[in-house]
Phi, psi and omega in degrees: 000139184277173184286138172309145174287137172261137183250139183230117173268115186237122181212178170285142179053230190256007181303314185298312186294324178293313175306310183296312177293331169300311176300313186291319179299308180293308190265345183070036187288146172306136180301332180277353178284323187213135191229156177247137172224131180258143176277355184300127183076009182252133166271171186312313181294314176300319181293320179290324174299316175299318182287318178296317174306306179295330184289330180079200190254336184276186180294139182214157175241118174262126174261124173246159188281318188236146178291345179229161179115180183299321180299307182295322184298309182295321179300317179290321175303321183292317183292338174301307187266357186244127183292157179047052180224131177235160181235134179229114177272147180082037183303140171218168182307308179299323173304311186290317182297317175298318176306317185285345172275341193224026185278009169268000180289151168307140189310311184300313185294320180294317175301322179290316182300319185285327174296325184286319180294323174298319175294313176304334183274359173267115175230178180194143179209138175290327177207144178230139173296149182298328186300322190253004190287343177267011180263155168303142178297140172279154181263000000 
């Protein structure tokens, strides 16, 4: 069996910490599975160093909050020179929950799965009747 993929959530302010804590509370995920890094107080080089240090040596996915900005730029720069590294932008809680349960999948398959799960979790309605408000959203 290959080494499980490690996840790193890199975001603005305290969003990463909140997402990682939520995943741990809901799923009871191993602390090594998912780590939070904030860009708060970091310049481009120090953020990149922090991300690299937190990612470790094995395969990894860097989740960022936005597809643009300092977090995504640092992640993309690292992924160019680091083998077995993927970047997924637009992180959300359903995506991270799926990640902790499937991080033994091959990296390309895992990335495709997570993007699909994250997109599927986004729904919207202008108005919902009170009778159906407690039901899962339909697709």
